[in-house]
N, C-alpha and C positions, 0 to 999 in steps of 0.2 A: 466115653464118647458115644458108645452105642446106646447107652441108657438115654442120653440127651437127645440123640437123633431119633430113635424109635419113639420115645415118648413125645417129643416136640412135634414131629411130623404127624403122629397119630392124632394128637389134640388139634393141631392147626388145620390139617387137611380133611379130617374125618369127624372127630367128635364135636368140635365147635360148630361145624356146619349143621350137624344134627340137632345140637342144643338150641341154636338160635332159630332154627326152622321147625321146632318141635310141633307146633300146631298144624303146620302144613303136612308134615310127614306122618303124624300119629295114626291117622285113620287108614292109610294105605301102606304102612311099613311092612316089610316082609315078616312073616310069622312062622318060621320053619319048625319051631319047637312047640307050637300050639299054646302059647301063653297069652295070645292076644296081641294085636298090632302095637298098641300103646305100651304094653309091658315089654315087648321085644325091643322097642325103641328106647325105653328107659334103661334096659339092660345093656344095650349097645352103647348108649351115652355114658353109663357108669363105667364100662370097661374102657372106652376110648378117651374119656376125659379124666375121671377120677383115678383109675388104675394107672393111666399114663402119667398123670401128675405125680403120683407116688413113686413111680419108676424114675422119673426125672430127679426127684430129690433123694432117691435111694432109700425109701422107707418101705419095709415089708416087700422088698423087691421080688423075692422068689414067689410069694403068694400072689402079688398083684400081676406078675407076669403070666401066671396061670389064667387070669381073667382075659388077657389079650390072646393067649394061645387058644383058649376055648372060643372066644368071639370070632377070631380069624378062621378057626376051623369050621365053625358054623357058616361063616360068610363064604368060604371057599367051596365047601362041599354040599351044603344044604341050600344056600341062597343062589349062588352062581352056577351050580350044576356040575362042577368039576371040569368044565372045558378050560384047557390051559390058558387060552388067551383071556379068559374072564377071571381066572383065579390067581394069576401070577403075583399081583400086588399083595393080595391077602396071604399068600404063601410066604412071601418075603417077610411080612410082619410076623407071621406065625413062627418062622424059623428064627428070626432075631429074638423074639420074645421067649422062645424055647431055650435059646442059648442063655438068656438072662435068668431064666427059671433054674437052670442047672448050675450056673456059675455064681449067681448072686450079684450084688451091686458093685462090689469092688471096694478099695480102701478109701475112696473119696465119696462117701455116702453117709447118710444118717444111720443106716444099718451098722456100718463099721464103727461109727462114733458111739453108738449105743452099746455095742458088744465089748468095748474097751473097759 
């Protein structure tokens, strides 16, 4: 249930919005890692859409969860400046993704089906 919730909300409320508004966001997107605005946006979209989709279906969950942990860590501490009222949501996604990174996808996942 956590996999579906975290992945679904991340795609719907964050990644999809970035994906469909790529042209408008690319030139001014935050670039805390010095990769360039458009590359930072592509990395955020990859984590928030691709990694989230893989988490939902339970494929490579531990690895793809790291993508969200990293992205939400950057969002919380490098983009939003660490002010608790600005980073609360990013921290919630980070903590949930960290839990998935350590526990894995569970028995109702592609990871479990493949390992049998």
